[in-house]
N, C-alpha and C positions, 0 to 999 in steps of 0.2 A: 425669510427671516435674515435680519442684518448680521454680518459677522462682527463679533466683538472679541478681538484677540486678547485684550487685557483691559479689564475694567478698573483695576486698582493700580493705577499707574501714577498717582500724585501723592507726595507727602504733605502732611499738615502745613509745613512751613511754606511749600510751594503754593499751596491754595491760598494762604493768607497773602502772600506777596502779590498773586494775581488779582485777588480781590482789592487790596489796596490800590493797586495801578488803576482799577476800573472806577474807583470812587470819584476821581476828578471828572470823568465823563458824565456822571449823573448829578454830581453836587460839587461844583468847583469851590464853594465856600469852605468846604471841609478841608482844613490844611493840617490838622494836628494828628499825627500818626504815632505818638508816644504811646507806650505800653499802658500807662495809667489812664489813657482816655477810655471812657465807658464805650464809645463806638467801637474802638479797636477790640475791646473785650467781646462784643457782639460778634465782630468779623471772626475772631478766633473760635468762638463757640460754634458758629455756623459752619466754619471750615472743619471743625472736629466731626460735626454731624454728616457733612458731605463725605469725609474720609471713611467714616464708619458704614455709610451706605454703599459706597464703592466697594469696600471689603466684603460686605455681604452679598453684593451682586456677583463678585467674583468667585465666591466661594459657595455657590448653590451645589448642594451635594446631589448624588444620583437618586438618593431616597426623596429629595425635594422634587426632583424631575419626574420620577415614578408617580408622585402624588399629583403633579400637574397633568400627567397623561390620564390619571384616574378620573380627574374631573372632566375630561373629554371622552370618557368611556372607553379608554384604551389601556391595555397593560402589556408589557413585554411578553412575547410568546416564549413558552418553555421549550425545552428540547423535545423533539419529536422523533420516534423511531421509524426507520424505513419499513416499507411493506413490499412483499413480493409473492409470487405464485410459484409453487415448486411441484414438478410432476414426479410421481413415484412409479417406478418401472420394476420388472422382474419378480413380481409377486408369484409364489407358487401356491399360496393360500391366503384366505382373508387375514387382514392385519388390522388391529386397533392401535392407534396412535392417541395416547392420552394428550389433554391439553398441556401445553409447555414442553413437548417433546423437542429436544434440541438438535439443530442441524448446523453444520459448519460451512463456512465460506473461508477457508484458511483459518485464521484466528478469530474471524468475526462470527459471533453466535446469533443464530436464529431460532425462534421458537414457533410451534404451531400455535394457532390462535385459539383453537377449540379441539375438542375430541373429534377424532376422524376415524370413521370406519371405511376401509378399502377393501374392496373385493378383488379376487383374482381374475375375475372376468374382464372381457375386453369388448369394446364396441367394434364390430366387424364391418359396419357399413350402414347405410341408411338410403331412404328414397322418399320422393315427394309424389304424392298421389293428388291430383287436382279433382275438383268436383265435376269437371267436365271430361274427365278421363285421361288428362295428361299425366305423364309419369317421367320422372327422372331419378337416377340413383347415383351414389357414391360408393367407393369401397375403402378398404382398411387403410390406404395410403394417406387419405386425408386425416385420419385419426392418428397417424404416426408422424406428424410433422410435414406433411405434403403442403404444397403451395396452391393447390387447386381451390376454386370457389364453388359454392353450391347454393342455389337459390332454394331457401327452406320452403316457401310456398309458391314457388314459381316466380316468373319475372312480373306478373300481375296478380298479387295476392287477392283472393276473394273469399267470402265466407263459405266454409265447408271444405276448403283445402286442408290436407293433412300432411304432416312430416313424420316419418317413422325412423327410429333407431332400431339397428339389429344388434344383439348381444350373443356371444358364444356361450354364456353361462347365465343361469338363472339367478337374479339377484335375491337375496335373503329378506323375507318379510319381517317387519318390526324394527329394522335398523333405520337410522337417518342416513340416507344416501344423496350423494351430489353428482350432478353432471355439469362439467365446465364447457361453455361455448365460447369460441372465438368468433366474433361478428366483424365483418369488414366494415371498416369506417373511415377509409381514406377518400372522402369525397371533397369536392372544392370548397363546400360549406361545412364547417365543423358543428357537430351537434353540441349544444350546451348540456352540461351534466344535469341529469334529472334530480329533482328535489323531493322532499317528503310529501308535498301536496300534488305531485305529478299525476296527471290524469292519463292512464295508458292509452297508446294509440291503437291497441289491439286487445281482444279478449281470447285467451287460449285455454282449453281444456286439455288436461294431460290425462292419458289413460295407459294402462298396461294389460296385456292379454294373460289371463289367469285360467285356471281349470274351469272356472264358470263364466268364461268369454271376457269381453272388454270390461274392466273396472276402472274407476277414477283412482288417480293418484292423489294422495294428500300433500299438496304443495305448501311447504312451510315458508319458503322464502324464494324470490326470483330476483337475483341481482342483475339479470339482463334487462329488466323491465320489458318483458315480452319481446325479446330478440332485438333490441336497438342498440346493445352495447355488449362488451365482453363481461362475463360472470357466470357464476354458478347458480343452478336451480336445485334446491334442497327439498326432499320429499321422502315420504314414507308410504307403505301399502301394508296390507293385512294378509292377502291370500298368496298362495304359492303361484309363481309364474308357470306358464305352460307354452308349448310351441303351437303356433297357428298353422305354419307350414315348416316342414323339416329344413328346407334350404335357408329360410329366413331366420332361423334361430329364435330367440326370445325377443319379444316386441314391445317397445314403448312408443306412444305416438302423441302429438300434439295437433289437436284440431282447432282451426281458426274459427271463432265464433263471431267476432267483430273485427273489421280491418279498416283502420284509418292510417295505415303507413304512407309516408310520403316517399319513401324508398323501399323496394323490396328487401327484406333482411336476406343478407348473403352470409353463409356459414364458410369459414375458413379453417376450422378445426374444431374437435371435440374430444373430450376425454372424461374417463370415469375416475381419474387418479391425480386431479390438480387440487392442491390444498394451499390455503393461504398461510403465510408465515410472517412474523414481525421480528425486526432486529432488536433483541433485548436478551439479557440474561437474568432470570429471576432467582433470586437467592432466598427470598422469604415471601410467603403467601398465606393468606388466611380466607376462611369461608365460614359465614355465620348460618346457623339453622334454628329454627324453632324446634322445641323439644318434640312437638307433635309431629314434625317432618320425619323423625327417625323411624325406622322399621323395627317392630317389635319382633324378637327372636324367641321362639318357644324352645329353649334348650334347657329348661329347668332352673334358669337363673333370672329369666324375665328381663334380658338385656335389650337395650335400644341399640340399633345399628345406624351409623351415619357413613355413607359411601361418598367418595371423592375420586373422580378420575382425572387426576393431574400427575404429571411427571415428578414434581416434588413430593407429592403424596406417596407415590409408589417407592421412590428412591431415597428420599430425604428422611430427616427426623421429624418427629411429630409431637405435639402438644395439645392437650385439649382444655378449653376454658369454659367455665359455666357461668352464665350472666343472668342477672336479674335487674329489671328496670325499676329504678327508685321513684319517689315522688316527684323529684325535680326533672325526670326525664332522661336522666343518665343511666347508662348501663354499667354496672360494676361487675367486672370479671374475677373469678377465682380459679386458680389452676386446679384441674381434677387430680386427685390423688391416685386414682386407680382408673386404668383403661387398657384395653388390648388392641392390637393392631393386626390386621391380616391383609395380605396382598395377593393378587394373580397378575396376569399380563394386561387386565383391563382397568382395574381400579384398586383403591386402598379402601379397607373397611374398619371403622373405629367403633368398639363395642364399649358401652358404658352400662353400669349397674343401675338400678332404680334409685331415685332421689328422694330426700327429705329437706326440709327447710331447718336452718339452724335455729335453735330457740333463742339465741342471744342476738340474732341479727337477721338480715333478710337475705343472705347469700345462701345458695344450695351447696350442698356437699354431697360426695358419694356415700351412699347408705351402706354401712357395713353389714347390717342385717337386713336383708332384702324383704322387708315385710310391708312396705308402703310403696304403692304404685302411684305414678303421677297421674292426676286427672284434673278436670276443670273445677271440681269442688275445693281442691286444696290450692287452686291459683296457679298451677303449674303450666297453664296455657300460655303464659308469657315468658316461661323459661326459655333462655337461648343457649346454644351451644355454639362455640367458636373453635374451629380447627385450625392450627397454625402449623405449617410445614416449612422446612428450611433446609438447605444443603449443609452437609457436614462442615464444610470449610467456613461456614458463616456462623458456626456456633457460638464463637467468642465475640465476633464483631457486632453481632445483634444486640449486645448488652452495651449500651451507649455509655452508661454512668449512673451515678446515684446523685439525685437532686438534693440540695440543702435548704431550700425555701428561701434563699436570698435572691434578690433581683439581679437581672443582668446575667443569668448563666448561659453558658454556651459550652458546646461538646463537639469535638472533632468526630467527623463520620469517617470511618476507614473503608470507604467505598468509592471507587474511581468511576467516573463517568455516570454519575447517579441520575436516574430518571425520576424526576420530582413527582410526576403523575402516579407513579406506583408506590410512592413512599408513605408509610403510616406507622405511628408509635402508639404505645400505651404507657402510661405512667402509674406506678404503685402509689395508691393512696390508702387512707384508713379503711375504707369500704371495700378496697381490692383494686385491680386494674381498671383504669378509665382511659378510653381513647381520646386523644387530643386532636385538634384540627389545624391543619396546615393553612396559613394566611399568607398574603403577600406582604403585608405590614401590620404593625400594632395600632394603626391610626384609629380603627374603630373598635378596639378591644378595650374591655372594662376590666376591673379589678378581679373579677370572677371568671373571665374568660380563658378557657383551656386552649390557648393558641401558643403556636410555634412558627417560626420563620426559618427558611434555609437561606443563609447569606450568600448572595450572588458572587461575591469576590472570594471568599474564604471556603464556601461550601460548609460551614458550620452550622450546627443545629442551635438556634438562638430562641431564648425564652424571654418573657416580659419583665417589667420592672415593678410588678405588683400593683401598678396603677393602670397601666395599659398592657394587659396580659398577666396571668397568674405565673408564679414561679414554682417549679415542681420540687416536691419534697418526698423522694422515693426513687426507686429504680425506674430508669427510662429504658424501654424495650422496644426494639424494631420488630414489628410484626408483618410488614410488607415492604420489599425492597427489590429494586431492579436496577441494572446498569445498561447503558445504551450508547452506541458510538455517534449517534446523531447523523450529521452529514456524511461521515465516514462510512456509515452502513449502507449507502447506496452503491452496492456492489454491481458489477457488470453481469450479463448473462452467462449462464453456465458456470458461475463461481460457487454456487450453493451446491456442493457435490457429495456430502457425507453426512450421515448420522452421528451424533455425538457418541452414542453407545453402538459399538459394533455388533451387538447381538440382534440388531434389527435386520432381517434378511431382504434388503430391497436397495435399489439405486435410485438416487435422486438428482435432479438438475432443475435449474431455473431458466426457462426458455426466454424470459424478459428480464429486463434489468430491475433491481430493487429501487424504489423510489419513494419519496415523501420525507426521508430523513433530514432533519434540520438541526443545527446546533441552537442553543438558547439565544434569543434575540438580545442584543445590546440596547441600552437606552437610546443611543443615536439611531440605530435601525428602526426602533419603535417610533421615533419622531419622524423618521423618513416615511415609513408606512402610513403614519397618521396623516401626512401631508397628501400622499396618494388616495387615501380613502376619503378625505375631504373633498377631493375633485371628482369622485365617482358620483354618478346620477343615482340618487335613492328615492327621489320624489319626481313626480310627473307635473311639471309647470308650463314649460314651453312645448312646442311641437316637437323640438329635437329631443327633448327628455322622453316623450312618449314613444319616439321611434327607437331610441337607445333600449328602453326598457323592453319594448317588443322584441328586438333582435336578441336579447339576453334571457328570454323566457326560458326556464329550466326544461330541458328534454326535447327542445324543438330545434329544427334546422330552418331558419328563416333567411331566405335568399335575399329578400328586399321587402321594405315597407315604407309607407309614406302617409303622413297626416295630411289629410284634405282640409284646406282652410273653410272656415264656415261660410264664407262669402261664395264660395265655388261649389257648395253642396247644399243648395236650398231644398225646402220641402217641394211638395208637389204644387202647392198653391203660391209658391214664391217666397214665402216668409223664411226667416233664418232661425234655426234652433242653436241659439248661443251657448247652451249648457251641454251640448253633445260634442264630443271629439270623435271624429270619424278617421279610421285608420284602415288602409288597404294593405294586406298582408300577402306576400307571395311565398309560400313554402317552397323549399328546394325539391327538385325532382331531376331524375337523369335526363328526361325529355324536355326539361325547361319549362313545362306548363304545370307547376305544382298546384293541386287542388286544396282548398282550405276546408278542412274536415271539421265536425263538431268537437272532436278532442282537442284540435289546435285552438279553437275558439275558447273553450273551457279553460285550457292552460293559460293563454293570454289574459283572460278576464281575472283568473286567480292571481296571476303574477301582478297586474295593475291594481288589484283591490287593496286598499290601504296605503297605495302610493300616489294616487291621484287626488285632486282637490275635492273637498266635500261638496256634493251636490253635482258634480260632473259625471254625465254618462258617457260611456265609451262604446262606440259602435264598431265592430270589426267587420270589414268588407272583403269580399273575395275579389281577386283580379279579374279583369275581363281581357281575354286574350284575343288580339286583333291579328288576323292573318294577312300577310302582305304578299301579293302576287307580282313578279317582275317578268316583263316581257321585253327582250331587248335584241336589236340587230347591230353587231359590233364588228368593225374592221380591225383585224389584227395583223401584225408584222409576220413576215415568213420566218422560218426557221424557229418558231414557237410552237412545237406540236402540243404542249401542254397549256396552251393559252386558255382554253376553256376551264380547265382545273383551276388555273390561277384565278380567273374571274369568280368561279363558284366559291373558292376559298375566301377571296376578299369579300364577296357579298355575305357569306356566313359569318365572318368575323365582324363585319360591320352591323349586322343584326343581333349578334351575340352581345355586343356592347350596349345596344338599345334595350335589351331584355332586362336590364336592372334599372330602367326609369319609367315612371308611371306619367300618364297624360302628356306625353311629348307630341310634337308635330314631325311626321315623316316627311322630309322635304325632298322632292324630286331633284333638286339642284344638287344636294349633298350626295345623293346616289349617283347622279351623272358624273360628278367630280371623282367619286370614289373608283368608278370603272376606268374613267378616261385618264387617271393618273397612273394606271399600270404600265410598266415598261413595254409589255406586249401589245398594247392597244394604240391604234392609229386614230380612231374616232368612232362615234356612235351614230348609226344613222337613224335608229328610232328606239325610244324608251317608253314603255308604258307601265304605270304603277297603279294597281288596284287593291282594295282591301276588302276583307270579310269580317264583320263583327257588329255588335250592338254599339249605339251611341256615337257613330262615326259622323265626322263633319269635313267639309272641304273649305278652304280659305280662298281668298281671291286669286292666289297663285295656283290653286288646284292641288296644294299640299294636302295630305291627309292629318287631320286633328283628331288625336285620340281623346276618349273621355278621361276624366280625372283619375280613374282606377284602371285604365287601359294600359296593357303592355303589348308592344308590337313583336311578332316573330315572323321569320320567312317561311310562308307556307308553300310557296311554289315558285319556281324560276325556270324560265325557258329562254336560253340564248342561242341565237342564230350566228354562228361565226363565219365571218367572210375573210378569207386570207387574201391579202392585196400583195401582189408580186411587183 
């Protein structure tokens, strides 16, 4: 993009003078420049138009620039909260943390992402039991921050291998429980983040030992993607746990059913008490229920009970709204006149009386004489209940103001560091409270669109002009609101160290930094990101495009890949398949000879599907590993006792560099020069190079020519060292 410092840098008079001076260049016969000349009038008119255009170019607003970005499918990113993991220690009994439980890093507030049940039990160790009888174990030191590494299924995982966790206390059935695993990931090739369509590299069956023997765990979610990255495994079970052997304690095990791991999963830590937290402070929150979702309470009053396990519901103020969907699809909410609230350490419970419909309208109200029960015949299957909870200090600030029905209304929000993603309002209308929708601009809003915008510069709540967006006429009420520090929420490790409420009997700490927090993106930053995104490869057209997309396949560790030209990959009859793109893919492995598994091929095909040209077939090929043998008689200088080690290391480095290239020629002259150039070497009496593998050829120089999908590695080396004195 060309830099334009100032587009509006000329006055009309200056433009006219420049134009008059240029007239003689194009039409020398025109000599009259008097003001009454018709030609001069046209010059002045066009000068005015030019000055107006320059003024408009210089005064393009940020809103215009946002619309330009929108045309390209890009919008400035909103503020994002930081995320972290927190470890809870020192529990003497089971503890329930409601969603939104607050933790502190000095003055920075974090909240639990969901309801958490924490047991007082601990993981005291574990062991691996191989199908062939191999066994290895670890003790409690790993579970308490040790630096040891442990192969979950051995160094060579195979079907039937098992990994056992030992617990000192039986876990309670019926609760949603979590185990957090730290998986070693510090490899030379970084694993791409798994996506939604990721095909797992393994299949694992989780079991626990109960009074009836081994039973399956009901795994709800596996954030580790079968032990390829850090994360939690969430599960439930129904029967009481029992001890298989007294020294082992209570057991949970993972049995490997399918194994396509490119590297064996390595455990570096495990915990029962790691919970995810997000950096924000929620001041108001709501939740909607269907009337049928309430629990009928047989207490003589036929009440309906709605439970909510959040910190604000337990400790904050609460309101109940009853909603009915009208013919236009909008839900109108009326504030319930009567309800009662009960709390314990786990949840808040809201009790409502039976309902009847108002004869004069469609809104439900609390029935003062409980004679009518809500059922499908009366149409109450669509009745909705909205619970709104907010903290005491937000009682006044949640009432934004009163709309007057006029266009261009705006209201100041008395909330610092607003997190727009959590912001929601209702507006009082004739039929009741109606929820309005937040939009980035009013460009697509109509006269009846219940839309609002949060101004980027002032932070004000802005409504439409009655042509693009309705104007509110009634009370404007905040029902959901949070604050967030954005980038400043990325606190260092061990900074989250306390609960906001001192009544919680536990210690907390974050072993890793909080990450992911971002300030709202400016327009300039959005344009910069757009330019980067436009340079990213999203479609496979050239060979380089295919190779880039294969390397970035979600969930995989691709060490190297290469597209084989059609001319070098003919069919058996010699013809060319011009509609097929053949790609040889080398997965990473610790030994350097990664095997291409069915799961790898499926993931690559899924990633390329929809990105390659129509009618193009993609063939994924496994690499062919060519073993190179070296035999050499080498003369070395005296006083180099480590000469052989130097030669061995130089050869290993040389072939390590070749391991990333397909279809090369292993030249004997290069290997000769590599050895001969070492300081300790005087000369080479003999050098013999041989190879083992499919598709090998020799050229006229007797060099080894690898097949197109061949990769060379040093299989064997035998050096005879002769010290010359």
